[in-house]
GUTOR-17900 format. One record per atom (N, C-alpha, C, O): residue in one letter; atom name; y negated, x, z. Coordinates in pm, whole numbers, plus 50000, padded with zeros to 5 digits. Layout:
<kenus>
+-----+------+-------+-------+-------+
: res : atom :    yy :    xx :    zz :
+-----+------+-------+-------+-------+
:   A :   CA :     Y :     X :     Z :
...
+-----+------+-------+-------+-------+
</kenus>
This chain:
<kenus>
+-----+------+-------+-------+-------+
: res : atom :    yy :    xx :    zz :
+-----+------+-------+-------+-------+
:   M :    N : 50842 : 50513 : 51652 :
:   M :   CA : 50795 : 50493 : 51507 :
:   M :    C : 50663 : 50568 : 51491 :
:   M :    O : 50583 : 50565 : 51585 :
:   S :    N : 50636 : 50630 : 51387 :
:   S :   CA : 50512 : 50708 : 51370 :
:   S :    C : 50397 : 50602 : 51347 :
:   S :    O : 50417 : 50486 : 51312 :
:   P :    N : 50263 : 50661 : 51373 :
:   P :   CA : 50162 : 50571 : 51340 :
:   P :    C : 50143 : 50531 : 51197 :
:   P :    O : 50090 : 50424 : 51167 :
:   T :    N : 50187 : 50615 : 51111 :
:   T :   CA : 50176 : 50592 : 50967 :
:   T :    C : 50277 : 50492 : 50918 :
:   T :    O : 50248 : 50414 : 50828 :
:   L :    N : 50400 : 50494 : 50981 :
:   L :   CA : 50496 : 50384 : 50945 :
:   L :    C : 50455 : 50246 : 51001 :
:   L :    O : 50485 : 50142 : 50943 :
:   N :    N : 50387 : 50250 : 51117 :
:   N :   CA : 50338 : 50135 : 51176 :
:   N :    C : 50225 : 50072 : 51083 :
:   N :    O : 50222 : 49952 : 51057 :
:   T :    N : 50147 : 50148 : 51042 :
:   T :   CA : 50034 : 50112 : 50949 :
:   T :    C : 50093 : 50055 : 50812 :
:   T :    O : 50045 : 49955 : 50758 :
:   L :    N : 50203 : 50128 : 50758 :
:   L :   CA : 50258 : 50073 : 50642 :
:   L :    C : 50326 : 49941 : 50661 :
:   L :    O : 50320 : 49854 : 50574 :
:   D :    N : 50394 : 49926 : 50780 :
:   D :   CA : 50455 : 49798 : 50796 :
:   D :    C : 50350 : 49696 : 50802 :
:   D :    O : 50373 : 49590 : 50743 :
:   N :    N : 50228 : 49710 : 50870 :
:   N :   CA : 50131 : 49615 : 50877 :
:   N :    C : 50083 : 49583 : 50729 :
:   N :    O : 50066 : 49466 : 50694 :
:   M :    N : 50064 : 49682 : 50648 :
:   M :   CA : 50039 : 49667 : 50513 :
:   M :    C : 50128 : 49578 : 50436 :
:   M :    O : 50086 : 49487 : 50364 :
:   K :    N : 50252 : 49608 : 50455 :
:   K :   CA : 50358 : 49531 : 50380 :
:   K :    C : 50365 : 49384 : 50422 :
:   K :    O : 50387 : 49295 : 50340 :
:   Q :    N : 50344 : 49360 : 50557 :
:   Q :   CA : 50345 : 49226 : 50603 :
:   Q :    C : 50223 : 49146 : 50540 :
:   Q :    O : 50242 : 49031 : 50501 :
:   A :    N : 50101 : 49203 : 50528 :
:   A :   CA : 49993 : 49152 : 50455 :
:   A :    C : 50015 : 49123 : 50319 :
:   A :    O : 49965 : 49023 : 50267 :
:   L :    N : 50089 : 49208 : 50256 :
:   L :   CA : 50143 : 49189 : 50119 :
:   L :    C : 50222 : 49061 : 50091 :
:   L :    O : 50199 : 48979 : 50002 :
:   L :    N : 50326 : 49059 : 50189 :
:   L :   CA : 50410 : 48934 : 50196 :
:   L :    C : 50334 : 48817 : 50216 :
:   L :    O : 50358 : 48719 : 50146 :
:   A :    N : 50242 : 48814 : 50306 :
:   A :   CA : 50172 : 48694 : 50345 :
:   A :    C : 50074 : 48657 : 50230 :
:   A :    O : 50039 : 48539 : 50225 :
:   C :    N : 50026 : 48743 : 50139 :
:   C :   CA : 49929 : 48716 : 50026 :
:   C :    C : 50030 : 48653 : 49923 :
:   C :    O : 49992 : 48558 : 49854 :
:   E :    N : 50152 : 48700 : 49910 :
:   E :   CA : 50244 : 48636 : 49805 :
:   E :    C : 50282 : 48496 : 49850 :
:   E :    O : 50312 : 48410 : 49767 :
:   K :    N : 50282 : 48475 : 49968 :
:   K :   CA : 50316 : 48328 : 50010 :
:   K :    C : 50200 : 48246 : 50021 :
:   K :    O : 50214 : 48130 : 50059 :
:   G :    N : 50074 : 48295 : 49988 :
:   G :   CA : 49960 : 48224 : 49986 :
:   G :    C : 49898 : 48204 : 50123 :
:   G :    O : 49813 : 48116 : 50140 :
:   Q :    N : 49937 : 48283 : 50221 :
:   Q :   CA : 49890 : 48274 : 50365 :
:   Q :    C : 49775 : 48382 : 50384 :
:   Q :    O : 49715 : 48390 : 50490 :
:   L :    N : 49750 : 48457 : 50285 :
:   L :   CA : 49635 : 48551 : 50292 :
:   L :    C : 49575 : 48557 : 50157 :
:   L :    O : 49648 : 48557 : 50058 :
:   S :    N : 49446 : 48563 : 50146 :
:   S :   CA : 49378 : 48571 : 50012 :
:   S :    C : 49382 : 48707 : 49956 :
:   S :    O : 49395 : 48804 : 50031 :
:   Q :    N : 49372 : 48720 : 49829 :
:   Q :   CA : 49379 : 48850 : 49762 :
:   Q :    C : 49266 : 48935 : 49824 :
:   Q :    O : 49288 : 49052 : 49857 :
:   R :    N : 49137 : 48875 : 49841 :
:   R :   CA : 49030 : 48946 : 49879 :
:   R :    C : 49065 : 49009 : 50029 :
:   R :    O : 49031 : 49125 : 50052 :
:   A :    N : 49130 : 48934 : 50124 :
:   A :   CA : 49148 : 48978 : 50254 :
:   A :    C : 49268 : 49086 : 50236 :
:   A :    O : 49270 : 49180 : 50316 :
:   L :    N : 49356 : 49078 : 50147 :
:   L :   CA : 49465 : 49170 : 50136 :
:   L :    C : 49397 : 49298 : 50097 :
:   L :    O : 49420 : 49399 : 50163 :
:   I :    N : 49309 : 49301 : 49988 :
:   I :   CA : 49258 : 49423 : 49937 :
:   I :    C : 49166 : 49496 : 50056 :
:   I :    O : 49173 : 49616 : 50078 :
:   Q :    N : 49090 : 49417 : 50118 :
:   Q :   CA : 49012 : 49474 : 50235 :
:   Q :    C : 49092 : 49546 : 50345 :
:   Q :    O : 49061 : 49656 : 50392 :
:   K :    N : 49213 : 49465 : 50386 :
:   K :   CA : 49301 : 49523 : 50481 :
:   K :    C : 49364 : 49649 : 50429 :
:   K :    O : 49368 : 49751 : 50497 :
:   W :    N : 49415 : 49639 : 50301 :
:   W :   CA : 49480 : 49762 : 50253 :
:   W :    C : 49383 : 49881 : 50240 :
:   W :    O : 49424 : 49992 : 50274 :
:   R :    N : 49263 : 49868 : 50195 :
:   R :   CA : 49158 : 49970 : 50178 :
:   R :    C : 49126 : 50023 : 50333 :
:   R :    O : 49112 : 50144 : 50350 :
:   S :    N : 49115 : 49941 : 50434 :
:   S :   CA : 49094 : 49982 : 50554 :
:   S :    C : 49207 : 50062 : 50623 :
:   S :    O : 49192 : 50171 : 50679 :
:   E :    N : 49327 : 49991 : 50611 :
:   E :   CA : 49443 : 50056 : 50667 :
:   E :    C : 49481 : 50193 : 50609 :
:   E :    O : 49534 : 50281 : 50677 :
:   A :    N : 49447 : 50206 : 50472 :
:   A :   CA : 49488 : 50327 : 50403 :
:   A :    C : 49414 : 50448 : 50453 :
:   A :    O : 49460 : 50561 : 50439 :
:   L :    N : 49303 : 50423 : 50511 :
:   L :   CA : 49224 : 50541 : 50565 :
:   L :    C : 49290 : 50614 : 50671 :
:   L :    O : 49264 : 50732 : 50694 :
:   H :    N : 49387 : 50539 : 50744 :
:   H :   CA : 49457 : 50597 : 50851 :
:   H :    C : 49595 : 50655 : 50822 :
:   H :    O : 49669 : 50693 : 50913 :
:   L :    N : 49628 : 50660 : 50693 :
:   L :   CA : 49758 : 50700 : 50659 :
:   L :    C : 49761 : 50856 : 50637 :
:   L :    O : 49672 : 50910 : 50571 :
:   A :    N : 49859 : 50925 : 50689 :
:   A :   CA : 49883 : 51072 : 50675 :
:   A :    C : 49961 : 51092 : 50552 :
:   A :    O : 50078 : 51125 : 50565 :
:   L :    N : 49914 : 51076 : 50437 :
:   L :   CA : 49992 : 51100 : 50306 :
:   L :    C : 49908 : 51188 : 50213 :
:   L :    O : 49787 : 51204 : 50224 :
:   P :    N : 49990 : 51245 : 50117 :
:   P :   CA : 49915 : 51335 : 50019 :
:   P :    C : 49800 : 51260 : 49945 :
:   P :    O : 49805 : 51139 : 49926 :
:   E :    N : 49706 : 51330 : 49910 :
:   E :   CA : 49591 : 51265 : 49850 :
:   E :    C : 49620 : 51173 : 49722 :
:   E :    O : 49558 : 51070 : 49695 :
:   R :    N : 49723 : 51229 : 49649 :
:   R :   CA : 49755 : 51144 : 49520 :
:   R :    C : 49791 : 51003 : 49562 :
:   R :    O : 49760 : 50915 : 49482 :
:   F :    N : 49854 : 50966 : 49677 :
:   F :   CA : 49889 : 50832 : 49720 :
:   F :    C : 49752 : 50752 : 49732 :
:   F :    O : 49747 : 50634 : 49698 :
:   G :    N : 49646 : 50816 : 49779 :
:   G :   CA : 49526 : 50736 : 49797 :
:   G :    C : 49468 : 50711 : 49654 :
:   G :    O : 49416 : 50601 : 49637 :
:   E :    N : 49470 : 50789 : 49562 :
:   E :   CA : 49421 : 50781 : 49424 :
:   E :    C : 49486 : 50672 : 49357 :
:   E :    O : 49421 : 50589 : 49293 :
:   V :    N : 49618 : 50668 : 49369 :
:   V :   CA : 49692 : 50560 : 49304 :
:   V :    C : 49668 : 50426 : 49363 :
:   V :    O : 49650 : 50326 : 49293 :
:   L :    N : 49666 : 50426 : 49506 :
:   L :   CA : 49634 : 50293 : 49572 :
:   L :    C : 49500 : 50245 : 49528 :
:   L :    O : 49483 : 50131 : 49485 :
:   G :    N : 49404 : 50336 : 49538 :
:   G :   CA : 49262 : 50300 : 49489 :
:   G :    C : 49266 : 50231 : 49361 :
:   G :    O : 49203 : 50126 : 49346 :
:   G :    N : 49339 : 50284 : 49264 :
:   G :   CA : 49338 : 50233 : 49119 :
:   G :    C : 49399 : 50090 : 49128 :
:   G :    O : 49342 : 49994 : 49077 :
:   L :    N : 49510 : 50082 : 49191 :
:   L :   CA : 49583 : 49955 : 49203 :
:   L :    C : 49494 : 49841 : 49269 :
:   L :    O : 49489 : 49727 : 49224 :
:   L :    N : 49424 : 49885 : 49378 :
:   L :   CA : 49341 : 49780 : 49432 :
:   L :    C : 49217 : 49758 : 49353 :
:   L :    O : 49163 : 49647 : 49364 :
:   D :    N : 49166 : 49846 : 49277 :
:   D :   CA : 49052 : 49822 : 49187 :
:   D :    C : 49084 : 49725 : 49091 :
:   D :    O : 49008 : 49633 : 49060 :
:   R :    N : 49204 : 49746 : 49038 :
:   R :   CA : 49259 : 49653 : 48927 :
:   R :    C : 49277 : 49509 : 48980 :
:   R :    O : 49248 : 49412 : 48910 :
:   M :    N : 49326 : 49498 : 49107 :
:   M :   CA : 49350 : 49380 : 49164 :
:   M :    C : 49216 : 49315 : 49194 :
:   M :    O : 49209 : 49194 : 49176 :
:   E :    N : 49111 : 49379 : 49236 :
:   E :   CA : 48975 : 49310 : 49252 :
:   E :    C : 48935 : 49258 : 49114 :
:   E :    O : 48893 : 49143 : 49102 :
:   A :    N : 48946 : 49338 : 49017 :
:   A :   CA : 48900 : 49299 : 48885 :
:   A :    C : 48985 : 49162 : 48835 :
:   A :    O : 48930 : 49073 : 48770 :
:   S :    N : 49112 : 49158 : 48871 :
:   S :   CA : 49193 : 49034 : 48831 :
:   S :    C : 49154 : 48936 : 48907 :
:   S :    O : 49169 : 48824 : 48860 :
:   A :    N : 49103 : 48947 : 49025 :
:   A :   CA : 49071 : 48834 : 49104 :
:   A :    C : 48944 : 48761 : 49046 :
:   A :    O : 48917 : 48646 : 49082 :
:   L :    N : 48876 : 48821 : 48966 :
:   L :   CA : 48756 : 48753 : 48903 :
:   L :    C : 48799 : 48653 : 48802 :
:   L :    O : 48714 : 48574 : 48761 :
:   F :    N : 48926 : 48648 : 48755 :
:   F :   CA : 48974 : 48554 : 48660 :
:   F :    C : 49061 : 48459 : 48731 :
:   F :    O : 49149 : 48502 : 48805 :
:   S :    N : 49043 : 48335 : 48712 :
:   S :   CA : 49133 : 48223 : 48755 :
:   S :    C : 49273 : 48225 : 48704 :
:   S :    O : 49369 : 48192 : 48773 :
:   E :    N : 49282 : 48269 : 48574 :
:   E :   CA : 49398 : 48265 : 48498 :
:   E :    C : 49445 : 48418 : 48489 :
:   E :    O : 49367 : 48510 : 48510 :
:   E :    N : 49577 : 48435 : 48457 :
:   E :   CA : 49624 : 48572 : 48436 :
:   E :    C : 49559 : 48626 : 48297 :
:   E :    O : 49558 : 48560 : 48193 :
:   S :    N : 49508 : 48750 : 48310 :
:   S :   CA : 49459 : 48815 : 48182 :
:   S :    C : 49548 : 48889 : 48130 :
:   S :    O : 49648 : 48926 : 48192 :
:   C :    N : 49521 : 48924 : 47997 :
:   C :   CA : 49625 : 49024 : 47934 :
:   C :    C : 49628 : 49161 : 47982 :
:   C :    O : 49725 : 49236 : 47974 :
:   S :    N : 49513 : 49189 : 48035 :
:   S :   CA : 49496 : 49329 : 48097 :
:   S :    C : 49549 : 49346 : 48249 :
:   S :    O : 49597 : 49453 : 48288 :
:   F :    N : 49537 : 49241 : 48326 :
:   F :   CA : 49578 : 49250 : 48466 :
:   F :    C : 49656 : 49141 : 48511 :
:   F :    O : 49601 : 49036 : 48546 :
:   S :    N : 49793 : 49157 : 48514 :
:   S :   CA : 49890 : 49063 : 48557 :
:   S :    C : 49884 : 49068 : 48720 :
:   S :    O : 49915 : 49171 : 48779 :
:   Q :    N : 49847 : 48968 : 48778 :
:   Q :   CA : 49835 : 48962 : 48927 :
:   Q :    C : 49983 : 48987 : 48982 :
:   Q :    O : 49998 : 49056 : 49083 :
:   R :    N : 50086 : 48934 : 48919 :
:   R :   CA : 50230 : 48952 : 48970 :
:   R :    C : 50258 : 49099 : 48952 :
:   R :    O : 50320 : 49158 : 49040 :
:   G :    N : 50215 : 49164 : 48837 :
:   G :   CA : 50236 : 49309 : 48811 :
:   G :    C : 50173 : 49389 : 48924 :
:   G :    O : 50231 : 49481 : 48982 :
:   L :    N : 50047 : 49347 : 48950 :
:   L :   CA : 49971 : 49436 : 49046 :
:   L :    C : 50027 : 49420 : 49193 :
:   L :    O : 50020 : 49512 : 49274 :
:   L :    N : 50082 : 49302 : 49220 :
:   L :   CA : 50144 : 49277 : 49349 :
:   L :    C : 50285 : 49368 : 49355 :
:   L :    O : 50324 : 49425 : 49457 :
:   E :    N : 50346 : 49371 : 49244 :
:   E :   CA : 50469 : 49447 : 49227 :
:   E :    C : 50439 : 49594 : 49246 :
:   E :    O : 50513 : 49663 : 49316 :
:   G :    N : 50337 : 49640 : 49189 :
:   G :   CA : 50285 : 49782 : 49197 :
:   G :    C : 50257 : 49810 : 49353 :
:   G :    O : 50299 : 49914 : 49405 :
:   L :    N : 50193 : 49726 : 49416 :
:   L :   CA : 50171 : 49746 : 49565 :
:   L :    C : 50305 : 49753 : 49645 :
:   L :    O : 50321 : 49834 : 49736 :
:   H :    N : 50394 : 49673 : 49610 :
:   H :   CA : 50533 : 49684 : 49671 :
:   H :    C : 50592 : 49838 : 49643 :
:   H :    O : 50635 : 49908 : 49735 :
:   L :    N : 50589 : 49878 : 49518 :
:   L :   CA : 50623 : 50007 : 49482 :
:   L :    C : 50561 : 50109 : 49556 :
:   L :    O : 50626 : 50194 : 49616 :
:   W :    N : 50429 : 50102 : 49554 :
:   W :   CA : 50349 : 50210 : 49625 :
:   W :    C : 50391 : 50199 : 49768 :
:   W :    O : 50415 : 50304 : 49827 :
:   S :    N : 50402 : 50092 : 49828 :
:   S :   CA : 50452 : 50089 : 49972 :
:   S :    C : 50577 : 50156 : 49992 :
:   S :    O : 50596 : 50235 : 50085 :
:   D :    N : 50666 : 50123 : 49903 :
:   D :   CA : 50812 : 50188 : 49916 :
:   D :    C : 50804 : 50338 : 49913 :
:   D :    O : 50861 : 50409 : 49996 :
:   K :    N : 50732 : 50385 : 49812 :
:   K :   CA : 50712 : 50540 : 49793 :
:   K :    C : 50643 : 50595 : 49907 :
:   K :    O : 50683 : 50702 : 49953 :
:   A :    N : 50541 : 50534 : 49959 :
:   A :   CA : 50476 : 50579 : 50072 :
:   A :    C : 50550 : 50589 : 50195 :
:   A :    O : 50536 : 50682 : 50274 :
:   R :    N : 50638 : 50482 : 50211 :
:   R :   CA : 50726 : 50490 : 50329 :
:   R :    C : 50828 : 50615 : 50326 :
:   R :    O : 50851 : 50689 : 50422 :
:   A :    N : 50882 : 50624 : 50201 :
:   A :   CA : 50977 : 50735 : 50173 :
:   A :    C : 50908 : 50873 : 50197 :
:   A :    O : 50969 : 50960 : 50260 :
:   Q :    N : 50786 : 50894 : 50151 :
:   Q :   CA : 50719 : 51007 : 50180 :
:   Q :    C : 50697 : 51034 : 50326 :
:   Q :    O : 50716 : 51145 : 50375 :
:   C :    N : 50653 : 50922 : 50399 :
:   C :   CA : 50636 : 50935 : 50550 :
:   C :    C : 50750 : 50982 : 50617 :
:   C :    O : 50744 : 51070 : 50703 :
:   L :    N : 50872 : 50917 : 50574 :
:   L :   CA : 51003 : 50953 : 50645 :
:   L :    C : 51037 : 51095 : 50608 :
:   L :    O : 51088 : 51167 : 50694 :
:   R :    N : 51012 : 51140 : 50484 :
:   R :   CA : 51039 : 51285 : 50447 :
:   R :    C : 50954 : 51374 : 50543 :
:   R :    O : 51000 : 51475 : 50597 :
:   Q :    N : 50828 : 51331 : 50560 :
:   Q :   CA : 50734 : 51418 : 50655 :
:   Q :    C : 50786 : 51420 : 50798 :
:   Q :    O : 50790 : 51522 : 50868 :
:   V :    N : 50824 : 51306 : 50834 :
:   V :   CA : 50881 : 51297 : 50984 :
:   V :    C : 51018 : 51390 : 50988 :
:   V :    O : 51045 : 51463 : 51083 :
:   E :    N : 51087 : 51377 : 50889 :
:   E :   CA : 51211 : 51452 : 50889 :
:   E :    C : 51185 : 51611 : 50886 :
:   E :    O : 51253 : 51692 : 50949 :
:   D :    N : 51084 : 51640 : 50807 :
:   D :   CA : 51046 : 51784 : 50804 :
:   D :    C : 50990 : 51831 : 50925 :
:   D :    O : 51019 : 51942 : 50969 :
:   D :    N : 50907 : 51747 : 50985 :
:   D :   CA : 50845 : 51791 : 51125 :
:   D :    C : 50952 : 51807 : 51224 :
:   D :    O : 50948 : 51902 : 51302 :
:   T :    N : 51054 : 51717 : 51227 :
:   T :   CA : 51156 : 51726 : 51332 :
:   T :    C : 51237 : 51851 : 51297 :
:   T :    O : 51274 : 51922 : 51390 :
:   T :    N : 51268 : 51883 : 51173 :
:   T :   CA : 51342 : 52005 : 51148 :
:   T :    C : 51261 : 52143 : 51180 :
:   T :    O : 51317 : 52246 : 51217 :
:   N :    N : 51132 : 52133 : 51161 :
:   N :   CA : 51053 : 52246 : 51197 :
:   N :    C : 51040 : 52271 : 51342 :
:   N :    O : 51031 : 52386 : 51385 :
:   Q :    N : 51040 : 52157 : 51424 :
:   Q :   CA : 51037 : 52170 : 51557 :
:   Q :    C : 51170 : 52227 : 51611 :
:   Q :    O : 51168 : 52310 : 51702 :
:   K :    N : 51272 : 52187 : 51563 :
:   K :   CA : 51407 : 52228 : 51610 :
:   K :    C : 51430 : 52378 : 51572 :
:   K :    O : 51492 : 52454 : 51647 :
:   S :    N : 51379 : 52418 : 51458 :
:   S :   CA : 51394 : 52565 : 51416 :
:   S :    C : 51296 : 52662 : 51482 :
:   S :    O : 51315 : 52783 : 51480 :
:   G :    N : 51182 : 52600 : 51545 :
:   G :   CA : 51073 : 52672 : 51577 :
:   G :    C : 51086 : 52703 : 51724 :
:   G :    O : 50999 : 52769 : 51782 :
+-----+------+-------+-------+-------+
</kenus>
């Protein structure tokens, strides 16, 4: 498995732990920001993730759901981002394998 896929798996596990109450949102955000630095993904993925994590940090300031930031919606956004990042990584691995075979 590629290092990027391993990192994405670690990030997803942290997300699941947060949803179960085993990891705080603050710890989740810190882990995701740190781990994202090691991902070999297009720049746009970093921009989108940064926006999601910024909104999650803002929502953590409120004990109740706010009309602007649904914590459930933000967690769902992280799941979606993770799924798309994994798909992108798999495409990159497939492209690299194809290029090695033809080269």
